[in-house]
C-alpha positions as CSV (number, residue, x, y, z in Angstrom):
1,L,-187.8,1.9,84.1
2,S,-189.8,3.6,81.3
3,D,-189.4,2.6,77.7
4,P,-187.0,5.2,76.1
5,L,-188.9,4.9,72.8
6,P,-192.5,4.4,73.9
7,L,-193.9,5.1,70.4
8,A,-191.6,2.6,68.5
9,D,-191.6,-1.1,67.9
10,N,-188.0,-1.9,68.6
11,R,-186.0,-5.1,68.4
12,L,-182.4,-6.4,67.9
13,R,-181.3,-8.6,65.0
14,M,-178.1,-10.5,64.5
15,E,-176.8,-12.9,61.8
16,F,-173.5,-14.6,61.4
17,G,-171.7,-15.9,58.3
18,E,-168.6,-18.0,57.6
19,R,-165.6,-16.8,55.6
20,R,-163.6,-19.7,54.0
21,D,-160.0,-19.4,53.3
22,R,-157.5,-21.9,52.0
23,S,-153.9,-21.3,53.1
24,L,-151.0,-23.7,53.4
25,G,-153.1,-26.4,51.8
26,R,-155.7,-26.3,54.6
27,L,-159.3,-25.0,54.4
28,R,-160.1,-22.7,57.3
29,G,-163.5,-21.2,58.1
30,D,-163.8,-18.1,60.2
31,L,-167.1,-16.8,61.6
32,Y,-167.9,-13.1,61.1
33,V,-170.8,-10.9,61.9
34,K,-172.9,-10.5,58.8
35,S,-175.5,-8.2,60.4
36,A,-176.1,-6.9,63.9
37,Y,-178.4,-3.9,64.4
38,A,-181.1,-2.3,66.5
39,E,-184.4,-1.6,64.7
40,Y,-187.0,1.0,65.7
41,E,-190.2,1.1,63.7
42,G,-192.9,3.8,63.8
43,L,-190.6,6.4,65.5
44,G,-192.5,9.6,64.6
45,G,-193.3,8.2,61.2
46,F,-189.7,6.9,60.6
47,D,-188.1,3.5,60.7
48,L,-184.6,3.5,62.0
49,R,-181.8,0.8,61.9
50,L,-178.5,1.3,63.7
51,G,-175.6,-1.1,63.4
52,R,-174.2,-3.5,60.8
53,M,-176.7,-4.0,58.0
54,L,-176.5,-6.2,54.9
55,M,-179.3,-4.9,52.7
56,Y,-180.1,-7.7,50.2
57,D,-182.8,-5.7,48.4
58,L,-180.3,-2.8,47.8
59,G,-177.7,-4.8,45.8
60,Q,-176.4,-6.4,49.0
61,T,-175.1,-3.1,50.3
62,W,-173.1,-3.5,53.5
63,V,-172.9,-0.6,56.0
64,D,-171.9,-0.1,59.6
65,G,-174.0,2.9,60.3
66,L,-177.6,4.3,60.1
67,H,-180.5,3.5,57.8
68,I,-183.6,5.8,57.9
69,R,-186.8,4.9,56.0
70,R,-189.9,7.0,55.6
71,P,-193.2,5.9,54.0
72,L,-194.3,8.8,51.8
73,A,-197.7,7.5,50.9
74,D,-200.0,4.7,52.1
75,D,-203.5,3.9,50.8
76,G,-204.4,1.9,53.9
77,R,-204.1,-1.5,52.2
78,G,-200.4,-2.0,52.6
79,S,-199.5,-0.2,49.3
80,G,-197.5,2.9,49.1
81,L,-194.2,4.6,48.4
82,E,-191.1,4.4,50.7
83,F,-188.0,6.5,50.7
84,G,-184.8,5.9,52.6
85,V,-181.2,7.0,53.1
86,F,-178.3,5.2,54.7
87,G,-174.7,5.8,55.4
88,G,-171.7,5.0,57.6
89,L,-168.6,2.9,57.5
90,T,-168.2,-0.2,55.3
91,P,-166.7,-3.5,56.5
92,N,-163.3,-4.3,55.1
93,P,-163.9,-6.1,51.8
94,L,-161.2,-8.8,52.5
95,T,-161.6,-9.5,56.2
96,Y,-165.2,-8.3,56.7
97,A,-164.0,-6.6,59.9
98,F,-165.0,-3.1,61.2
99,D,-162.7,-0.7,59.3
100,T,-162.7,3.1,59.4
101,D,-160.8,3.3,56.0
102,Y,-164.0,2.4,54.1
103,Q,-167.1,4.5,54.0
104,G,-170.4,4.3,52.0
105,G,-173.9,5.5,51.7
106,G,-176.8,6.1,49.4
107,A,-180.6,6.5,49.0
108,H,-183.4,4.3,47.7
109,I,-187.1,4.5,46.8
110,R,-189.5,1.6,46.7
111,W,-193.1,1.2,45.6
112,Q,-195.1,-1.5,47.3
113,G,-198.4,-2.4,45.6
114,E,-201.0,-5.1,45.8
115,Q,-199.3,-7.0,42.9
116,G,-195.7,-6.7,44.2
117,H,-192.9,-4.2,44.6
118,V,-190.3,-2.4,42.6
119,G,-187.3,-0.4,43.9
120,L,-184.4,1.8,42.8
121,S,-181.3,2.6,44.8
122,S,-178.0,4.5,44.4
123,T,-174.9,3.7,46.4
124,F,-171.5,5.2,46.7
125,S,-168.4,3.9,48.3
126,M,-165.3,5.8,49.5
127,Y,-161.8,4.9,50.6
128,D,-160.1,7.0,53.2
129,G,-162.6,9.8,52.7
130,K,-162.2,9.9,48.9
131,K,-164.7,8.9,46.2
132,D,-164.2,5.4,45.0
133,R,-167.2,3.9,43.2
134,L,-170.9,4.7,42.4
135,F,-173.5,2.0,41.9
136,I,-177.2,1.9,40.9
137,N,-179.5,-1.1,41.7
138,S,-183.0,-2.0,40.8
139,A,-185.1,-4.9,42.0
140,A,-188.7,-6.0,41.6
141,H,-191.1,-8.8,42.2
142,W,-194.4,-8.4,40.4
143,Q,-197.5,-10.4,39.5
144,L,-198.1,-9.7,35.8
145,V,-201.3,-11.7,35.6
146,D,-202.9,-14.3,37.8
147,G,-200.3,-17.0,38.4
148,L,-197.5,-15.3,36.4
149,F,-194.7,-13.5,38.3
150,L,-191.7,-11.5,37.2
151,S,-188.6,-11.0,39.5
152,Y,-185.4,-9.2,38.7
153,N,-182.4,-7.7,40.5
154,A,-179.7,-5.8,38.6
155,T,-176.7,-3.7,39.6
156,A,-174.7,-1.3,37.4
157,D,-171.3,0.0,38.3
158,L,-171.6,3.6,37.0
159,Y,-168.2,5.0,37.7
160,A,-164.9,4.2,39.3
161,F,-162.9,7.2,40.5
162,K,-159.1,7.7,40.8
163,E,-157.3,10.8,42.1
164,R,-154.6,12.3,39.9
165,D,-152.9,15.6,40.5
166,G,-155.6,16.6,43.0
167,A,-158.5,15.9,40.5
168,L,-161.0,13.0,40.5
169,L,-161.0,11.1,37.2
170,I,-163.5,8.6,35.9
171,T,-161.5,5.5,35.1
172,T,-164.2,3.0,33.8
173,K,-167.3,3.1,31.7
174,P,-170.7,2.3,33.1
175,Q,-171.5,-1.4,32.9
176,V,-173.9,-3.9,34.4
177,T,-171.9,-6.0,36.9
178,N,-174.6,-8.5,37.8
179,A,-178.3,-9.1,36.9
180,F,-180.8,-11.8,37.5
181,A,-184.3,-12.3,36.1
182,N,-186.9,-14.9,36.7
183,I,-190.4,-15.6,35.3
184,A,-192.5,-18.1,37.1
185,W,-195.9,-19.5,36.2
186,W,-198.0,-21.4,38.6
187,A,-200.0,-23.7,36.4
188,T,-201.6,-25.3,39.4
189,P,-201.0,-24.7,43.2
190,Q,-198.6,-27.7,43.0
191,V,-197.0,-27.2,39.6
192,Q,-194.7,-24.3,38.7
193,F,-192.8,-23.6,35.5
194,R,-189.8,-21.3,35.8
195,L,-187.4,-19.5,33.4
196,S,-184.3,-17.8,34.8
197,G,-181.3,-16.0,33.5
198,A,-178.2,-14.4,35.2
199,L,-175.2,-12.2,34.3
200,Y,-172.1,-11.8,36.4
201,R,-169.0,-9.7,35.7
């Protein structure tokens, strides 16, 4: 049999997680599928992922659907600009099960350079086909000078939507829901000094 995608580097990935729940005085742990997707790289200049994906670098966006990435520029040294879009269903936020009531999608852009990377993404969520929330996320890891690194990841909840009399109304003001920043200095190959801070709402 011939390879159906002869130009692509394809593979399957799967990861499980455990959801803990305490009911009737007993702690119960249930396994669930955290990610399970097929990945095709170099397919006509595109990278495709199909299945359940937990995208850590995009604010831990969770989608049962399709993710398409396209490098826009490459200087031949591993540096360049990448653009991507994704969308599909979203796992049930309580049970983590496949659920057609929840949908989501978005887009992202990422620059990869010799000193590190920086990215920006926008994600929307829907419930039963109606707009629910809109998020924006930015993450980076960058070498400022030799031995000194800056990393951060921040997500802002821009809007929450609510339908009233056939109209979509904004019900919350934009706010940063979580943020993390870290500065690390390698004084020697064996000694590192680190300063970190986090915000969760």
